[in-house]
C-alpha positions, 0 to 999 in steps of 0.5 A: 649457720650462715648461708654460705656453708655446707650442711653441718654434722650436728643433728637438726631439730627444725622440721624445715631448715632454710638458710637462703633467705635469712643467712641463718638457720630458720624454720620456713614458716618464719621466713617472709619469702617464697622458698622451697627445699628439695631433700636428698631423698627426692634428689636421688629417688629413681633419678638419673642424677645427671642434671639439676633439672630432674629435681627443680621441676618440683619447685613452682616458679622455676623452669628448668629445661634439659636441652639434650645438649650437654655443650650448652648446659641447662636452661634455668629461669625463675619467674621469667628471669634467665630465659634469654640465655642461649648457653649457661645460666643468666639472671639467676644466682647459683651456689654450691656449698656456699661457693658461687657458681655464678661469676661477678658478671652474672654468668653461671653454670651448673655442670660441676654440681655433684648430685650424688653428694647433694643433701638438699637444694634450696630455691629462693624466689622474689624480692629477697633474692636481691640480697645476693647482688647482681643477676638475682632473679632467684637463688639456687643453692645446692648443699652437700650431705653431711657425713654419716655417723659411721663409715660408708662405701657407696657405689652407683650405676645406671644405664638407659636409652641412647647409650646413657651410662652413669657410675659413681663411687663415694667414701664418707664417714666421721672423724674418729673423735666424732666432731666432723667428717669427710666425703669423697665423691666421684662420678662419670657420665656418658651418652650417645645423645638423643640427637645426631651429633650430641655425644657427651662425656662428663667426669667429676669429683668432689672432696668435702672435709669438716670439723668443729673446733674450740667451744664454738667454731666449725670449718668446712673445705670443699674441692671439686673438679670437672672434665666434660666434652660434648658435641653440639647439635644446635637447633632445628628449623620447623621444616627440619623438625618435621623431617627428622627430630633427631637430626643435627643442623647442617652447620653443626656437622660441617664444622663439627660444633663441640665444646670442652670444659675443664674446671677445678675449684677449692673453697673453705668456710669458717665461723666462730663466736666473736664477742656478742655475735658470730663471725663467718667467712667463705673463701674460694678460688678456681679455674675454668678452661673452655674451648668451643667450636662454633658454626660461624660461616667462613665468609663471615670470618673473612671480615677483618673485624671478625672474632673467628669461629673458635672460642678459647677461654681461660678463666681464673676466679675467686672471692671472699664473703665475710659477715658478722651476725648478732642475735639479741633483743630490740625493745625486748623482742628478738632481733638479729642483725647481719652485716657483710662484705663480698668481693668476687673477681674473674680474670679471663684470657679470651682468644678467638680463632678461625674454625677452618684451615684452607678447605678443612672445616672444624679445626683451629685456624688463624688467631682473630681475637686476643684479649685479657678481661677482668670483672670485679664485684664489690658488695656490702650488705646489711640485713635485719629481722625483728620479731616486733610482736608475738605473731609478727616479724619484719625483715629488712635488707639492703645491698650495695653492688658495684660491678667493673668490667675491664678489657685489654685488647692484644690483637691490634692490626691495621684493619682491627683497631684497639678495642680495649675498654671499661664499663662500670655498673653500680646499684643499691638494692633494698628489700623489706618483708613482713610476716604474720604467724596466723597460727602454729601451722599457717603464715602470711607474708608480703615483701617488696624490693629492687633488683638489677642485672648487668650484661655478662662479659659474653653478652658485651663481647659482640656487637650487632653492628658488626664492629669489634670491641665491647658493646658499650651501649648495653645498660644494666636492667633494673626491676621493682618486685613485689610479692605476697603469699602464704605457707602452711604446714600441718601434719604431712601436708605442705602448702605454699601459694604466692602472687608476684609482679616484677617491672623491669626497665632496660630488659636485656634481650637477644638482638640476634643469635646466629652460628652459636653467637649471640648479640644483645640489646636493651628493651624499654620496659617489661612486666612479669606477673603471676602466681605459684602453688605447691601442695604435698602430703599423704592421703594415707601411709601408702599414698603420697602426692605432690604438685607444683604449678606456675601461671606467668604472664611475661610481656614487653610493656613498650615497643623497642627495635632490635636487629633482625639479623647481624650485622646491622648498623641500625635496629631494623626490627620493631617489637610491639608493646604487649608481645610475650617474652619468648621462651616462657610458658604461661602455664607450667605444672608438675604433679606426682602420685606415689604408692608404697604397697609395702615397706621399702618399695614404691611406684610413682607416676609423674606428669609434666605440663607446659603450655606453648612458648614463643621463640622470638620477640616478634611472637611469629614463631613458637613451640606448642605445649605438651603433657608428658608422663613418667613412671618409676619404681624403686625397691630397697633391700638390707642384707647385713652390712649392705643396703641395696636400692634398685630402680627402673624408670620410663620417661615420656611414657606415651611417647609424646613429641615435644619441644624441650627448649627453644633458642630465643631469636635464632636468626636462621629460624633454628629455634627448636631443640626437640625433647626425646620420645619414650626413654628407659633407665635402670639403676642400682645403688649399693652402700656398705656401712661399717660399724 
């Protein structure tokens, strides 16, 4: 089965199935790359099921931080890639049921992911991520669960601290002829927010249909929709943090900073045997409309070249990924070859307005920006894996990527010139991996490859010198990556260990971050190196454990200059060689101890530990590390045709003060986004299964 497909209905035989690295169904012990899988039970067990960060903490190398700000999405980085994002996700490729949640320019979002319908999450790290093209510091794929063997009606409700409320309904089952099935999932989430001015609401729905056809074919159709609205409390300074952790910034209140997003998306996957191989294709299309009110000061907007303080962005996007896979023999040994092409396109109408009318603030005012933008991504890829000896496997791959940016300016005045422009980036990213099967339960592997990352259109949209037009000085970052590791699976015990290093040229960094608007620049060179460990198992049928740990040393290797504040005509702030890359802890750990005193009842204690992080490139401001504990209990009952699950959860059990995330290089010193204190959550799931 190719990487771009919903989890099929057919029964599985492999203990651990992964498709992210190899674009085919495989056992994790045979994959020469760092990859982890999170199953449905871990996604749903005593969790709010609101954010992807709830599950990703189980994966080493991944830092997923809930900012307690639904207007800006999660902060997700893999092995240090993606930390610069002040909103959305950068540097990491995201997929839901094979449909890209990352645009061709590398900008992604996860707010539309339907966790209620998730069957598994796969996370790929290291050099093989480059086979997914632009901004592949890592790959996260969410796959919907297969329809059950009998019709089910399910409902879920949860309530917790700070006015949190979540509800969900699901209807799923097989077709009468039994060769596929359907899922209809709908959910709603609302919260008053931990901080002042952080109220949020989100409604989502998803439809998944699938069936087999012919003697060797299958298709899947996925449609989903999202409607979200959230206030933006923005960051706090250190002094504000000491006075009131729940406060919002003065600007957020003054301008009523907020964001509204509506998204609709449709995708289809098809595959069938063709001659000696198998052909597969995924086609998708959608639209995402965003309106965001920033806190850009009125005085700054009076500059004739200002883009205003309100973003109105209508984006349409779509694409196709088609590939052919052949399985046979080379020199009498098993051999698989995959060749494919991918095309993605994003068209957006970006308008900017003043965020004031007269003396009234936080309202849409006069037009200050009007442009049509387009990004095209054209990629070709080739991947081969060969079992060259009974215990040896080699994987090779190469991808050619071209990303083209086009901008047509429709807002031209005597004081605001025509800012139309175009930029093109192209790279070839090879990768190679070698695996040795030391025993039936132990594999050793090593791989190397090159990746690249272009700026996103948002990052190109603003210049630190105060002038209008695209920031054409930004270059694409390129990375040379190496990795070595082992993976073991014996009985209930799973162990994974990897060491890695990535050397990056032209690192994309935040030059200035002010009023919710960021400008970017290139650093000369940087290095990320570290180690990852995962370990899970059972001491007895009643006691289970799991842990994930990451050590990461991420530094700039050469000095570079950026603007200390925007606007500035010339960079005036020198960042020293050896400084740590901001937003990244050196140590990040998670552990869980689970006790099952009786069948259908379990109690879990989780621990999270994160060391200190710097908030700016100069390493002059930062957030201290912390350790926090969560406690949960879950009980299942079966009453005839009903299956009922109730759970209770307390997060931050000992009420520790912690900084949940930092806003990198925030020009006003408002770096800090505090995490909540002690919180509670109660939930109930009910499933009615019909024979």
